[in-house]
Z-matrix of the N, CA and C atoms (Angstrom, degrees):
N
C 1 1.435
C 2 1.513 1 111.43
N 3 1.265 2 116.19 1 166.05
C 4 1.452 3 121.78 2 178.41
C 5 1.512 4 110.34 3 -170.49
N 6 1.310 5 114.72 4 175.98
C 7 1.458 6 120.30 5 179.04
C 8 1.523 7 109.17 6 -134.47
N 9 1.300 8 116.01 7 170.01
C 10 1.461 9 121.28 8 175.99
C 11 1.525 10 111.82 9 -80.29
N 12 1.326 11 118.13 10 -6.61
C 13 1.464 12 121.30 11 -178.02
C 14 1.523 13 111.58 12 -58.15
N 15 1.308 14 117.97 13 -31.68
C 16 1.466 15 120.24 14 -178.27
C 17 1.522 16 112.00 15 -63.28
N 18 1.318 17 117.39 16 -32.66
C 19 1.464 18 120.03 17 179.63
C 20 1.527 19 111.12 18 -65.76
N 21 1.306 20 116.80 19 -36.35
C 22 1.463 21 120.87 20 176.47
C 23 1.524 22 110.14 21 -71.37
N 24 1.329 23 116.57 22 -46.54
C 25 1.461 24 121.14 23 -178.64
C 26 1.523 25 111.83 24 -60.04
N 27 1.326 26 117.23 25 -38.95
C 28 1.465 27 121.26 26 178.71
C 29 1.521 28 111.87 27 -60.91
N 30 1.322 29 117.32 28 -23.07
C 31 1.463 30 122.20 29 -179.23
C 32 1.529 31 112.18 30 -103.55
N 33 1.338 32 115.53 31 12.80
C 34 1.453 33 120.34 32 177.09
C 35 1.517 34 114.73 33 78.60
N 36 1.331 35 116.77 34 13.53
C 37 1.461 36 120.98 35 179.15
C 38 1.529 37 108.11 36 -95.53
N 39 1.329 38 118.14 37 119.77
C 40 1.464 39 119.69 38 -179.54
C 41 1.533 40 111.56 39 -58.80
N 42 1.306 41 115.64 40 140.37
C 43 1.469 42 121.73 41 178.24
C 44 1.525 43 108.15 42 -144.87
N 45 1.318 44 115.66 43 151.77
C 46 1.457 45 119.56 44 176.04
C 47 1.519 46 109.19 45 -142.63
N 48 1.309 47 114.94 46 159.91
C 49 1.461 48 121.69 47 178.24
C 50 1.518 49 107.84 48 -113.19
N 51 1.312 50 115.69 49 143.58
C 52 1.453 51 120.10 50 -177.77
C 53 1.516 52 108.59 51 -143.17
N 54 1.302 53 116.44 52 128.42
C 55 1.451 54 119.90 53 178.65
C 56 1.515 55 110.58 54 -178.26
N 57 1.318 56 116.54 55 -177.52
C 58 1.460 57 120.31 56 -177.68
C 59 1.522 58 112.45 57 -66.28
N 60 1.323 59 115.11 58 154.34
C 61 1.457 60 122.17 59 179.91
C 62 1.523 61 110.01 60 -70.10
N 63 1.326 62 115.58 61 133.20
C 64 1.450 63 121.28 62 177.94
C 65 1.511 64 109.70 63 -174.14
N 66 1.326 65 116.01 64 -176.73
C 67 1.464 66 120.82 65 179.79
C 68 1.522 67 109.19 66 -161.91
N 69 1.323 68 114.93 67 171.24
C 70 1.457 69 120.84 68 176.11
C 71 1.517 70 114.41 69 71.20
N 72 1.336 71 116.85 70 33.51
C 73 1.464 72 120.41 71 -176.37
C 74 1.526 73 112.86 72 -48.77
N 75 1.300 74 115.81 73 131.76
C 76 1.466 75 125.04 74 176.11
C 77 1.526 76 113.31 75 59.53
N 78 1.322 77 117.15 76 28.11
C 79 1.461 78 120.71 77 176.56
C 80 1.525 79 109.20 78 -120.47
N 81 1.314 80 115.88 79 171.20
C 82 1.466 81 119.06 80 178.52
C 83 1.524 82 111.78 81 -67.48
N 84 1.331 83 116.71 82 -16.60
C 85 1.459 84 121.39 83 179.98
C 86 1.528 85 112.77 84 -103.88
N 87 1.336 86 117.00 85 17.78
C 88 1.469 87 120.51 86 -179.70
C 89 1.528 88 109.87 87 -61.53
N 90 1.332 89 115.82 88 140.02
C 91 1.461 90 119.84 89 177.58
C 92 1.523 91 109.95 90 -149.85
N 93 1.315 92 115.25 91 159.11
C 94 1.461 93 122.30 92 174.75
C 95 1.527 94 107.44 93 -141.72
N 96 1.321 95 115.88 94 139.89
C 97 1.456 96 121.62 95 178.73
C 98 1.527 97 109.37 96 -70.52
N 99 1.325 98 117.54 97 123.61
C 100 1.468 99 121.57 98 179.84
C 101 1.527 100 110.67 99 -62.18
N 102 1.321 101 117.38 100 -39.33
C 103 1.469 102 121.04 101 179.18
C 104 1.532 103 110.46 102 -64.55
N 105 1.320 104 116.19 103 -44.19
C 106 1.461 105 120.66 104 179.25
C 107 1.527 106 110.98 105 -65.81
N 108 1.316 107 117.07 106 -39.42
C 109 1.463 108 121.30 107 178.76
C 110 1.528 109 110.49 108 -62.28
N 111 1.327 110 117.08 109 -42.83
C 112 1.465 111 121.20 110 178.92
C 113 1.525 112 110.98 111 -63.52
N 114 1.322 113 117.01 112 -42.60
C 115 1.468 114 120.73 113 179.44
C 116 1.528 115 110.98 114 -62.71
N 117 1.326 116 116.99 115 -42.15
C 118 1.465 117 120.48 116 -179.71
C 119 1.528 118 111.12 117 -70.30
N 120 1.319 119 117.05 118 -37.54
C 121 1.464 120 120.24 119 176.51
C 122 1.532 121 110.03 120 -58.37
N 123 1.328 122 115.83 121 -47.19
C 124 1.463 123 120.84 122 -179.47
C 125 1.525 124 110.77 123 -63.25
N 126 1.328 125 116.57 124 -43.67
C 127 1.462 126 120.13 125 179.42
C 128 1.529 127 110.96 126 -61.07
N 129 1.335 128 117.61 127 -48.35
C 130 1.468 129 121.14 128 -179.18
C 131 1.529 130 111.36 129 -64.82
N 132 1.331 131 116.69 130 -40.80
C 133 1.467 132 120.37 131 178.63
C 134 1.524 133 110.73 132 -60.53
N 135 1.322 134 116.44 133 -44.78
C 136 1.466 135 120.43 134 179.04
C 137 1.523 136 111.56 135 -67.31
N 138 1.309 137 116.97 136 -41.39
C 139 1.462 138 121.17 137 -179.36
C 140 1.525 139 111.23 138 -63.99
N 141 1.323 140 116.97 139 -53.44
C 142 1.458 141 120.00 140 -176.18
C 143 1.526 142 112.40 141 -76.96
N 144 1.312 143 117.31 142 -24.67
C 145 1.456 144 120.38 143 175.45
C 146 1.522 145 112.00 144 -69.00
N 147 1.340 146 115.75 145 -23.93
C 148 1.462 147 120.68 146 -179.58
C 149 1.526 148 112.58 147 -85.48
N 150 1.317 149 117.68 148 -9.56
C 151 1.479 150 120.25 149 -177.70
C 152 1.503 151 112.39 150 -80.75
Protein backbone atom coordinates (compact mmCIF):
# COMPACT_ATOMS: atom_id res chain seq x y z
CA UNK A 1 0.00 0.00 0.00
CA UNK A 2 0.95 3.61 -0.27
CA UNK A 3 -0.35 7.12 -0.46
CA UNK A 4 0.15 10.19 -2.61
CA UNK A 5 1.68 12.00 0.39
CA UNK A 6 5.16 10.93 -0.69
CA UNK A 7 4.90 12.97 -3.88
CA UNK A 8 4.32 16.11 -1.84
CA UNK A 9 7.03 15.26 0.69
CA UNK A 10 9.57 14.67 -2.08
CA UNK A 11 8.99 18.28 -3.15
CA UNK A 12 9.30 19.69 0.36
CA UNK A 13 5.56 20.14 0.83
CA UNK A 14 4.43 19.00 4.29
CA UNK A 15 1.87 16.19 4.23
CA UNK A 16 0.23 14.03 6.85
CA UNK A 17 -2.01 10.99 6.96
CA UNK A 18 -5.08 10.77 9.13
CA UNK A 19 -7.40 7.86 9.67
CA UNK A 20 -8.56 5.16 12.06
CA UNK A 21 -6.09 3.17 14.13
CA UNK A 22 -5.04 -0.12 12.58
CA UNK A 23 -2.11 -2.11 11.25
CA UNK A 24 -1.10 -4.81 8.81
CA UNK A 25 -2.45 -3.06 5.71
CA UNK A 26 -3.24 -5.46 2.86
CA UNK A 27 -2.05 -8.51 4.80
CA UNK A 28 -3.85 -11.50 6.26
CA UNK A 29 -3.39 -9.86 9.67
CA UNK A 30 -4.89 -6.49 8.70
CA UNK A 31 -7.03 -4.94 11.43
CA UNK A 32 -8.75 -1.70 12.35
CA UNK A 33 -10.02 -0.57 15.74
CA UNK A 34 -13.84 -0.51 15.70
CA UNK A 35 -13.88 2.34 18.23
CA UNK A 36 -11.42 4.38 16.16
CA UNK A 37 -13.37 3.67 12.97
CA UNK A 38 -16.60 4.92 14.59
CA UNK A 39 -14.90 8.10 15.81
CA UNK A 40 -13.48 8.83 12.35
CA UNK A 41 -16.81 8.09 10.67
CA UNK A 42 -18.52 10.62 12.94
CA UNK A 43 -15.79 13.20 12.38
CA UNK A 44 -15.94 12.85 8.57
CA UNK A 45 -19.75 12.87 8.55
CA UNK A 46 -19.81 16.08 10.57
CA UNK A 47 -17.05 17.69 8.52
CA UNK A 48 -18.48 16.91 5.09
CA UNK A 49 -22.07 17.38 6.22
CA UNK A 50 -21.17 20.97 7.11
CA UNK A 51 -19.82 21.77 3.63
